[in-house]
N, C-alpha and C positions, 0 to 999 in steps of 0.2 A: 546527578551525583549519587553514588551509593553510600548511604549512611551505614557505618559499621554496626549500629545498634538496631537497624530496622530489619523486619522480616519481609523480604521481597524476593522475587525470582533471582535477582542478581547477587544477593547477599549470602546465599547458601555456602558458596566456596570460602567466604570469610569467617564462617562460624568458628573454626579452630583458633582464629587469631583475635577474636573479640576480647577475651579476657587476658590476652598476652601483650598485644601491642596497643597501647592506650593513648599515645601522644604522637604528633607529627614528627618529633625528633626521634622517637623510637622507630617509627616507620622509615625514616632516612637511614638510621643505623642498620636496620635489617636489610634494606635495599642495597646498601653498600656491600654487606657481607654476602648477599645473594650473588653478587657479581665477583666477589673475591673471597670465596669460602675458606681458603687456607690462611688468610692473613691473621696475625695475632697483634692486636693493638691495645694500648692502655688508654686511659681517659684523655691524656694530653694529646696523643696522636689522633684519637678519634675526634676530638674537638677540632683539630686542624682539618681533618678530612671533611667534616661537616660544615666547615667555614664558620664556626662559632667560637667566640672568645670565652664564654662562660664554661670553664672546665667542670665546675661543681655540678652544673645542670646535666652535662653529658655523663659525668661519673654516676650520678643518680639514675639516669636512664639505663646505663650499662648494668648497674646492680639489679635493677628491677627486671631487666631482660634475663639476667642470669638466674634470678629466683624463679622466673617463669619457665625456665628450661630451654630458652633459645640460645643462650651463650654458656660457655664454661669458662671459669676464671682460673688463673694460675699465677703464682708469685714468680717474678723473673728478676734477675739482676741483683747486684749488691745493694741497690737502693730499695729493694723489696717492693717494686712497683707491681701492681696487679694488672696482668694482661688478660684479654678475653679472646676466645675463639668462637666461631659460629658453629654450634652443634645443636640444632633443633631436634626435638623428638620426631618420630616417624610421622605422626599426624600433622604436625605443623610443617614439616618439610614437604609433605605431599601437597598441602594447601598452597604453600609458596610456589612449588613447581607448577601447579595448575595456573596460578595467577600470573607468574612471570613468563611462562612459556606456552600457555594454552593457546590453541589455534582460535583465531577470531576474537580474542579478548586482549589485545595488546595494551589497552589503557586501564585494565582492571586495577592495578596497583595505584595508579594515579588517582583513580576515583576513590579507592579505599582511603588513601592518604587525605584526599580532599574531604571525605566524610569525617575523619578524625579532626581535621583542622576546623571544620564547621562546629563540631561538638566542643572543641577547645575554646572557640570564640564565644559560644553560648555560655559556657561555664565561666569564662573570664568576665563577660558582660554581667552575668548574675552576681559574681563576686563584687564587681565594682558598684553595683546597685546597693548591695548589702552594706559595703563599706561606706558609701555615700550616705545611706540612710542612718547608719550608726553615727557618722560624723555630725549629721544634722541634729540627732537626739542629744549628743554630747554638747553641741554648741547651744542648743536650747536650754539644757540643764545649767550650763555655765551662765548663760544670760539671765536665767531666772534667779540663780544664786546671787549674781552681781546686783540684779534689780532689788532684791529684798535687802541686801547689805546696804545699798544706797538709801533705800526707803528707811532703814533703821537709823540712818544719820539724821533724817528729818523727823524723828520721833517727837510727838507733841510734848513729851515729858521734859524736853530741853527748854532752856531759856528762850523767850521770844526772839526771833531773828531781828536784827537791826531793821527798822522800818524802811529806811531809804538808803540803798547802797549804790544808787545810780551814778554818783560822782565820787564814790569812796576810793581812796588809794591807801594801801597798807595791808596789814594782816588782820583778817577778821576771824574771831574765835566764837564758838558756841560751847555751852557747858550744860551738863545734866543738872537737875534740880539740886542734887546733893553737892554740886560744885566741881565734879570731875570734868576735865576737858573732854569735849565730844568731837569737835572738828576745828581745823585751822586751815584757812584758805587765803592765798595772796590775791589782792585786788589791785587793779590799775584803772583809774577813771571809771569805776563802776563795773568793770569786766574782770572775770576771773583770769588771772594771768600769773602763772608761776606754780609754786608747790601746793599740794593738797594733802592733808592727813586727817584720818578719822579714827576714833577709839570706841570700844565698847565701854559700858558703864563699869566693868570690872577692871578697867585700865589696860586691857589687851588691845593692841592696835588692830583696827578693822581694815583699813585701806590706806594706801599712799600712792600718789601719782602727781601729775602736773597738768596745768591748763595752758593753752595758747589760743588767744583770740576767743576766750570764753568757752572753749571746747576741750574735752579731754585730748591729751596728746602724749605720745611716747609710752613708756612702760608703766602700767598700773599693777599693783600687787594687792591681793585680798587674803585675809586670814579669817578663821572662825574665832568664836569667843574663847576657845582654849589656847589660841596662839598657833594653831596648825595652819600651814599654808593651804589656801583653797585653790587659787589659780593666779596666773599672770596673763594680762591682756595687753596687747600692743595696739595703740590708737594712732590713727593718722587723720588729722582734720576732723576729729570728733567721731570717726568711724572705726570700730574694732576690726583689725585686719588679721590678727592671729591670736590664738589662745595658748 
């Protein structure tokens, strides 16, 4: 496969196109007009010819090709639709003629497009890795914030926790030394079952959620000490499934 960006014996004829045709979709558009040079199409028509439903993507590709000098645009009709014609400059036209009609190289365009697609896949894979890495960092940051918020609930400055909750049923509260309420949890037969709420010592709510089977369940919301929302976490069976 001939990589459009590589310098090799087969890539020389692609040199005029490297900075002009950058995506497989743009290659498809140019190939269509190479066969139908007199056709004037707008983005909607071109999307149909390319068998693609995303008109915005096609429209963007057409605009970039116009800026590169491969197409010329004109306003047509009462709806002010922008139509495009295939009018490459002399250097690009010569390169395309060599690729599409040159003796002994019938598959050159196919290889050129394949090289573009390979580059596109590499870039997409790199983008996904970056997004995935950023997602992990965000998740770790949120997890750390939640961890320290929960640790704050267990601050030793609070009243001693009830010594034995193994069979307790009802609402269990903890308070700061100054008397402000710190947490309120529903228990059933010694297990956390029901609503949970926690507050900072300044009275601002720290967290609220619920337990089922002694595990966090459903929507939990966390705030900072100034009352600003930190995050919302959805739990299923004690495991965070979304942030």
